[in-house]
N, C-alpha and C positions, 0 to 999 in steps of 0.2 A: 504494500500500500504506500502511496506517495506521501502520506501524512500520518505521523505517529501520534499516539495519545501520550501526554506527558504526565508522569507520576514521579514523586520522590525526587531523587537526585537529578533526573533528566529535567524535571520542571524547574528546579533551582538553577541548573546550568543555563537555561534559556532566560529565566526571569530574575535571577539573583536570589540570594537567601530569603526565604519566606519571613524570617524574623527580623531582618535588618532593614528597618525603614527609618533610620536616623535622618534628621533634617538634611544632612550633607548628601544623602543619597537621592533626595527628591529633586525633580527637575521640572521646569515649566516648559511645556511644549504646545505648539499651536494645534488646534483641532484639525486643521487641514493637513498638517504634517502627520498627525496620528492616523487619520483616515487613510492617507496614502501609504503609510508604513504597513497598516493592517491589510490593505488590498495587495500590496507587494508580498507580504508574508503568506497570504492565502493563495496567491496566483498558481503555484504548482498543483495543489489539490483541486482548485476550481477548474483549471485547464483540463485536468484529468477527467473531471465529471462534466465537461462542456458547459461550464457556468461562467458568465461574465458578471463583473461587479462594477457598479458605478455609484458615484456619490452625488447627492443633490442637497439642497437646503443651505442653511447658513453654516459657513465653516470658519468665520472669524471668531476668535475667542481663544483663550489660553486655558489649559487644564494642567493639573499636577500629576506627574507620573514618576515612577521609580523603576529603573532597569527596563524600560520599555514595556511594562506589564500590560498597559491598556492596548497597545498595538498588537502584542502577542495574543491577548485575550480575544480581541475583536477578530483578528486574523484566524485564530483557531475556530471561533464561532462561525465565520464565513465558510470555512472548510467543512465543518459539520453540517451546515445547511446544504452545501453542495452535495454531500454524500446522501442526505435524506431526500433531496429533490434535485436530481441531475437534469441537465439539458434545459436550463432556464437562465433568466437574468435576475440578479439580485440588486436592488437599489437601496443604498444606505441614505436615509433621510436624517438630517441633523438640524437641531435648533439650539439656541443658547438662551438660558434664563439667567437671572441675576446671580444665582448660587451654583448652577450646574449647567453642563451641556448634555443634551440627550441625543442618542443615536438610535434610530429604529429601523427595522427591516421586517419584511414579510417572510415567514418561515417558521419551522419548528426544528428543535434539536432534542436529542435524548437528555434525560435528567442528569446523567453523568457529565455531559458536556456543560450543562448549566452549573453544576457543582464546581467543575474545574475553573470556569470563568469567574464564578463567585469567589473562589479561593484567591484568585489573582487580584481582583479589583476591590473587594470589600475593605481590605486593610488600608486602602488609599481613599476611602470614602465613596467608592463606586457602588452601584446597584445594578442588578439584572432582573428582568421580569419577562416571563413568557405567558401570553394570554391570547387565546383564540387566533393562533397563527401569526402573531406579531411578537417580536422580541424587541425589548427596549433596554438600553444601557444608559445609566446616568453616571456622569463623571464629574467630580468636584472641580469647579473652576479655580484658577489661580487668582 
């Protein structure tokens, strides 16, 4: 399979130590950069499943990240969506509120994938929800 599931040491190799979120490890990143990094991260698996990803909506805004976790989490999520529903287009819609940025997409993923994403983003103030065929991620603004 072109896209592995990350657990334990492999997850930490990609996203940094799960327990090390000292202020010196935090980084401010633009929402647009985060979206592009996630799309790039997911490209091999999405290509394998004949899925294209595009981004719409507001991409101005800054979010707080550490070790690129948000990009990895969103990229992983896109890959899981491609596996569940191949041969389609995925559109990431984003908007910015005073305290957070939200990214949404149509699709469903297994509960295990939601758990992996939650593990990556919740320590940084992020949230993920899946309801009625829509997935929403909220990221803390810088």
